[in-house]
N, C-alpha and C positions, 0 to 999 in steps of 0.2 A: 504494500500500500504506500501511498505518497506520505512523505514526512510532513508533519504539521508546520514545522518551522519553514520548510520550503514553500508550502502553500501560502503562509502568511507573508513571506518576504518576496514572493514572485507571483502575486495574484494575477497580473495581466498575462504572464507567460502560461500559467496554468489554464486560464480561460481560453487562451489561444489554442493550446493543445487539445482541450476538450472540444472546442469547436471543430477542429480537424477531424476528431473522432465522431462527430455528429452526436455528441452526448446531449441527452434531452433534459438534463437537470442542472444547468450551470449555476442556478441559484444556490446549490449546495455549497459552493465555494465560499460565498459570503456568510452563509450560516455556520460553516466550519470556523471561519476567522472570528466571528462573533462569539461562538461557543468557547473557542480557545481563549479569547480575551476574558470572558467570564470565569473560566477555569483558572486562569493565571491570577485574576483579582482575588478569587477565593483562596488560592494558594498563598498569596501575600498576606491576607488577613489571618489565615491559619498559622503561618510562620510567625507573625507578630505576636499573636495570642500565645502561641506555644513558648516563645521566648520569654514573655511576661510570666507565664506559669512556671517555667524553669527557674527564673530569677526569684519568684516568690517562694518556691520550694527551698532554694538555698537560704533565703532570709529566714524562713520558718525554722530551718535546722539550726541556723546560727543563734536565733533568739532562744530556742529550747536549750542549746548548750550553755547559754549565758544566764539561764534561769528565768528568762522573761516569758513565762508560760502564757500569761494573759495576753501579751502582745502577739505571741505566736498564734493563739487561738483566734484572735481577731483577724489576723492576716489570712488564716485558713478559711474563715467565713467569707472574706472578700474574694478568695480564689474560686469559691463554689460556682459563682456565675460564669467565671472564665471557663471552667471545665464544661459547663453546659453549652457555652458558645462554641468551644472547640469541638464538642461532640456533634453539634448541628452543622458546623462548617465542614467537618470531615464527611458527613453524609452528603452535603451539597457538593463537595469536591468529587466524591465517588460517582454521584449522579452526572456531574458535568463530564467527567472522564468517560463514563459509559456512553453518554450522548455523543461526545466527540468521536469516539471509536466507531460507533454505529454510522455516523455521517461519513467519515473518511473511507470506510471500506466500500462505500457505494461508488467511489471515484475509480475509474480505470487508470491504467498507467498512461503516462504522456508519451506521445510518439517522438522518436528521434527526428532531428531536423531534416534528415534525408528522406523521411517517409512523406509521401505525397497525400494530398487530400483525396477523398473519394469515399464511397459508401458501398460499392458493389464489387464482386469479383472481376467484372469486366474492366474496372478501373485500376486493377493491379498492374504494376510496371514489369514488363518482360525484361529481365536482365540479360539472359542468354538462352540460346537454343543449341542443343548438341545433337549431332547425327541426323539421319534421315529416316523417314517412316519405313517400316518393314514392308517389303513387296510380297504381300500374301495373296493378292488377287481378289477379284470381286466375290468369289464364293467363300471367302473366309468366314468361319463360324465364330460367334461370340463365346466367351469362356464358359457360360452356363450350358451351352450345347456341347462344347468340347468335354466338359467334366462328366456329362451324362454319357457321351459317346465312349469315353475311355474308362468309365466307372471309377473315378478318382475322388469325386466330391459329391456327397448326397445331401441336397438341400431339403428334400422332403422328409428324409429320415431324421434330420436335425429338428425339423418342425414338429415331428411326432414326439420326439424326446423332450424338447424344451420350448419350441416356438420358432417363428420366422427369425432369421438372423443368427442362427446357431448351427452352422453346417457341420456335417460329419466328413472327415477326410479319410480316405480309404486307400490301402495299397500304396501305389506310387505317389498318390496325392499326399498321403501322410508322410511318406519319406521325403518328398519335395519340401514340405513344411520344415521337417527336422533339418534337412540339408541347408535351407536358407538361414535358419536360426544359427546353426553352427558357423556358417559362412560369415554372417554378420558379426557374431561374437569374436571369432578368430581375428577378423580384420580390426575390430575395435581394440582388442587387447594388444595387437601388433602396433596400433597407433598410440599406445600408452595409456589406454583407459583400463582401470581396474574393474574386473568383473565382480558384480555383487549379486547375491540371491536374496530377495527381499519379500516381505509379506505382500499378499495380494488383497488384503483388506487393511483399511486405515481408519484411525479415529478422527473425530472432528478437528482436533488441533492440527493434524497433518493436512487435512483438506483445506483448512484455513491458511496454513503456512504457505502453500503453493498457489492459492487463489481459486481453488475449485469451490470453496465455500466462503461467503454465502452466495456466490454468483451462479453456480451450476448444480444446485441440489437436484433439479429435475432431470439432469442428464446422467446421474449416477444411481446405481442400484444400492439400496439402503437395507441393511439388516437391522430391523427395528429393535428386536429384543436385546441386541448387544450394542446398538447405536454405532455400528461400523459401516463403512462404505467399501464396495468393491472398486478397485482402482480403475480409473479411465485410462491410465498410462503409468509406466514405471517412473516417470518424472516425479510423481507424488511421493512414494516411499523413498526413492533414492535421494531426492533433495532434502527430505525431512531427516535424513541421517545426520544432518548438520544443524538442526533446529536447536537454538539455545547454546550454540558452540562458538567459542572464540578461537580462531585459528591463528597460528603464527604466520607472518607475512611470507616467510621462506617456504611454508607448506603449499603456497599457491603456485600454479593452479592445481585444484583438485579435479581429477578426471575419473568418472565412474561410468560403467555400462552395465546394463541388466536386460535380460530377457524376461518378459512376463506376458501372460494373457492380459487383455484389456477388455473392459466391460463398459458399454455405453448404451443407455436407454433410448437415445434420440434417433436411432436408426430409422429410416423411412421404410415405407412398405409398398409404394406404388411407382411405376414408371421404370424405364430401362436404366436410368441413372442410379437407381438403388437396387437393381436386380443382381442376383448372383452374389459375387464377392464385392460388389461396388460399395455396399454399406452393410455392416454387420453389427450385431449387439455384442458378440464376442469375437476377438481376433488376437493374433499373436504379433508381438512387436519387440524389436531390440531398440533400446533407448540409450542415448549418450547424454551425460550431464556434466557440466563444469561449474566450479566455483572459482572465480578469478579476481584479480586486482582490477579495480575500476578503470585504471589507465589502459588496460589491455583488452577490455571486453569486446570492443568492436572488431579488433583484429582477430580475436578468437572466434567471433561470429563468422567472419569470412573464412577462417580455417575450417570450421565445422561444416559450413556449406560446401567447401571444396572437397572435404572428406566424403560427405554423402554422395557427391557427384562421382567420386572414384568408384563407389560401389555400383552405381547405375551404369557406368562405363564398362566395368568388368562383366556385368550381366548383359552387355550389348543392347541396352535400351535407349531408344530415342527419347530425350527428355528436354524440358525447359525449366528455367529458374525464374520465379516471380518474386519481386519485393512487394509485399502486401501494402495496399493503401491504408490510411489511418482507420477508415471505417470498417475494414474487413479483417483487421487484426484481432487476435484474442484479447480478452479483458486485461490480462496481466503483462502483455508484451510491449516493449518499446520499439522493436523492429523484428520483422519476421520474413524469412525466405521460405517460400514453398517450392518443392520440387514436384513436377508433374511428368508422368511418362505417357507416351502416345499409345493409345489402344487402337491397333490396326483394324480390328473387326468392328469395334464400336465407333470408330472414326471420331474420337474425342480424347481430351487430356484427362488423366486420372491423377489426383494428388496422392503421393506416396510418402512425403516427408514434409515436416515443418521444422525449421531451425530458428529459434528465437533467443533474443537477448532481453532479459527482464530488468536489467540494471539493478537498482536496489529495491524494486517493488516487492519481490518475494523475500529478500533477505531482511527487510524491515519487519515483515510479518513473522519471519522465522527467528528474528534476533540473531542472525548469522553474521558474525563480525570477524575481523582479523586485527591483529596488533602488530604494528611496525616497530622499528628500532627505537622510536621515541617513546614507546609505551602507550601511545594513544590508540584507541580502538576506533574503527570505522566499518561501515557496512560494506560487505563484499558484493560483487555482481554475480548473478546466476544466469546460466544459459542451458538450454536443452535442445535436443533434436531427435527425430525418428531416424534410426539408422539400421534397419528400416522397418516400416509397417508391412506385413506380409500380404494381406488379401489382394490389393491391387497390383502388387509386384507379381504375384502368382497369375492374376488375370492377364497382365501384359505379357508375361513369359509364354503362357498358353496361346494367346491370340497372335503374338508376333512371331512365334516359332512353329506354327503348324505347317506340316508338310504332308505329302502323300504317304510317307513312311510313318508318320506320327508326330508327336510334339518333340522337337529337338531341344535337349537340355543345353543351356549355355555352357561353354567349355569350362569356365571357372567353377561351375557347380558339379561337374561330373565326378570329381574325386569325393564329393560329399554325398551325392545321390547313389553312386555305384552303378548307374545306368545312363545311357546316352539318349534314349528315347522313351517317351511314354507312348506305348502302342497297345 
C-alpha cells in the first residue's frame, strides 16, 4: 500500500497517478490526508498528557519519600482526570489508525512514469514481437480438439469430478505437464533462483501482504471453517516468506522460485476465448520472485522479462511483449510486462506471463525492510513473474506443432518428456 507520508507530501502526484489508472474515488486522497492530520493531532495530545502523567508520577514518588503524604494524595487526585483523558484519547487514536488503514488500502499502486494512460487491453504498448507465426495450414485444429483426438486432456471428466475449469491430464498430456514444470524449475535454478516448496493455502495476513486482500476476495477460493484461502499464485506464499523481516543490504537481491497449482474462481464459462485451456479454475505455474534494492528494481524488471523470453524462445514460440497501460495493470503493480504467445489455430494472442514491479507497495504491507551500512532501515522493492503458467503454453505447443505425424514436442523438452511426438 502507499505510504501515508508520501500521500501527504505528494498529493498532486498521487492524484495524477490515480487519474492515469482511471481510479473512481480520488476523493479518498483528501480524506486520507484529513484523517492522518486528525490522527497526528490526537497523537500530540496523547504524548503531552502522557508526559504530564509521567512527571506527576515522579513528583508523587518524591513527595511520598519526603513524607509529604497529603500533598502526594492531592496530586494523585489531580492525575485521575488525566488518566481518563489518556484512556479516551488512546481509543480515539486507535479508531483514527483503523480508519486511516481502511482508507489507504483502497488506493492502488501508482504507475511508473513510463506507463502510459489507457483503460483497455487494446491500449497496451507493444514493446517487441519475436519470431513468426507457425505455418500449420488452414485445417489446423484448436487445442481442445487436439486433446480429444490424442486423448491427453479430458475436460468432461474434470467437470464430472469437480466442475468446469478443472481438467484431467492423461498419459502424454500428464507427462507434458510434468516435463514443463521441471523444464521451468531447472532453468530458474540455473538463473540463480532458489527453489522453494510452499503451502498452497494462506491466511488473511498473507493475502493482505501481497495485495490479494481486500481487493480480490471474490477471485479466491475460501475455506471458511479455517479462514484460509487457496493460493491464486505462488507469489503469495513465496513473498510472504519475508513478511515482518529485516534483511541485510548485502543479502539483496533475494531470488526464489516455486512450482504450485493455482486456484482462481473468476474463470469464465462461455465463448472460445475461455474454452479448453484458455481459462481454468485450477492450473499449474512456476513463479519467480525477487526482493531487491530500490535502486535496482527496474533493471531487475527488465532482466526478469528477458529471462521469461528465453524460455519462450527455447520452446520455439512466436511471442510478443506488452507494457500494460495504467488502467489495465493489476491493483498492486507499478509496471507490468505481459508476454503473449501466438495461437496458430485460434489465430489470436494468449497471455502466458506477467512480470511486475510493485516497488514498495507490497513491502509496506509486509513490513519487509532491509538495513544498510548506516543502520537505517528502508522498504525493499518486490517483483514477481510467471515463468511460466502452463495451460496456454500447452495450448500453443499443441496448436503450433501439429503435424501429420502428431504433435511434435519442442526439442528443448524432449529430454524431459522422453518422447518426441504425441501420437
